[in-house]
N, C-alpha and C positions, 0 to 999 in steps of 0.2 A: 819056232817063230814066237817073238814076243807078243804080248797082248797090248792093246792100245794104252792102257793105264801104265804099263812099263815105260812107254815112250813119253806120254804127256803128264804123268802124275795122276792123281785121283780126280778124274773128270766129274765123278758123281758128287764129290764134296764141292767142287767149283760150281756145278750147276745148282746144287742145293743152296749155296751162298747167294747165287743170283736170284733164285726163287725167294729166299728169305728177304733179300734186299728189296725186291719188288713189293712183296707183301708189306714190308715195313713202311712203304710209301703209299699203301692202299691200292696198288696195282695188281690185277689178277694175272695169272700165268696164261690166261686164255685170250690175250690181246691179239695174238697171231702166232704163226709158227716161228720157232727159232731156226733160222736157216743155216747158221754156222757159228762156230766158236773160233776165236783167234788165239794162237800161241805165239808169243813174242820170244824169239831166240835171244840168248844172252850175248852171243857174238857170232862172227862169221863161221867159225868152226862148227858151232852147234847148229846153225842154220843148214849148213851143207850136210851134216850128219842126219838131221831130222828130215830134210828134203828126200834123202835116199830112203830112210826108214819108212816115212809116211807113204811112199810110193807103193809099199807092200799092202797098205790098208785102203788104198783108193786110187782113182784115176785122176791124173793131173788135168785140171780144167784150163789153167793158164799160169804162167810165171811171167811177171813183168815188173817194171819200175813204177812204184807209187810212193810219192813223198820222198823221192831221191834214194829209195832203197828197194831191194827186191821183196816181192811178196808172191807166194805161190798158194794156189787153192786146189784142194783135193776133194773130189766127190767120193765119199767113203763107200766101200763095198757094203759095209754094215753100219747104218746110221747109229749115232749115239742115242741111247735111251735117256730121256730127260723129263722133268716135270712139265716141259713145254711141248712135249711130243718128240718124235724122232728128229735128230739134228743131222742133216745129210752131208754137211761139208765142214772142212777144217781149213782155216787159213793160217799159213805160217809166215810170219813177218821177220825179216832181218832187222837188226837194230838201226835206228837213225844215228848217223854220226853226230857225236857231241850232245846227244839228248839222253838223259837218264830215263829208264823205263822199267816197267814191271817185267820180270823174266818168268815165263811160264804161261799158263792159260790166263788171258787178260780180259777178254770181253766176249759176250755173246750178242748176236744181232737178231732182232725180232722184226718180222715183216708185218706192217699194219696197213689198213686201207687208206688212212689219211693221217698225216702228222698234225695237221691243223685240228682235226677232230680229237686226236689224242690229247693235245694241249687243252682243248675246250672241256673235255670230259674230266680231266685231272689237273685243274688249274693250280692246285696246291703242291704239285710235284715239281721239284727244282730241276727241270730239264735244262741242260746246256743247249742253247739254240744257235750257237756260233756256226754249226754245220749246215744250217738251213739254206745258206746261199751258195753252197758248192754244187758241183755237177751232179752229185748224187746226194740230195738233201737228207739230213739225218738229225735226229734228236739224240742226246746222250744223257744217261742218268749215271752219275758217279756213285759207286758202291765200294769205296776203298777197301782193298786195293784193286777192285775190279770195276767194270763198267758194263752197262747194257745199252746198246745202241738200237735205234728204231729207224727203219727204212720203209719205203713203199714198194720196193722191188727186191726180190731175193738176189743174193750174190751170184748164184749160178745164172740167173736171167740177165743180170747186169754184165757179167763176163761175156755171155753169148752176144749181147748187143754190142759191147766194145770190140769183140773180135770181128763181128759182121761189119762194123763201121771202120775197122782198121785203126782203132784208137789205142791198142795195147802197145806200150813202150817196152821194147825188148830190153833185157838185162845186157848191158854192154859186155862184149867178149872179154875185155880186160878187167871187169869189175872185181873179180875175186883175186886178181893179182896185186891189187892195191892194198896197202896197210889200213885195215878197218877194225873197229871195235869187235 
């Protein structure tokens, strides 16, 4: 059986880059737990292969349509060790049609008590605030080619809430039959 680094690439280097990026902006790694990392698939074929492979490393929490493309989240059997503490989940995102994106590990998300407080405590940090108005408010810190996103609820808790409310949009049966990137 392959190890997770064989599947994702060097996640330690990725997490170290996120740690260094936060530190370069004066942010500690102790703001809150990193609840997941996201891997963006290059194309439909890679998404389908990784979806199958990642199922060996964790339990599927949900697969649904977000932003007009499938995203699946796994609760890992063995959380990733990181400078932010154990990372329990991995999100696999299919590419958005017609939108260029980073291929591979792309972002990590940290759960904080308050997004307003985070901005107040670190006013010099160039957070992207465009996600504050969405259904799951977030702040984003760009650390090219990566990002760190900040939320007030873990992805696993958000998924459980969306399932309970019937808000998960299933992947259409014919989605994979269409010609996609």
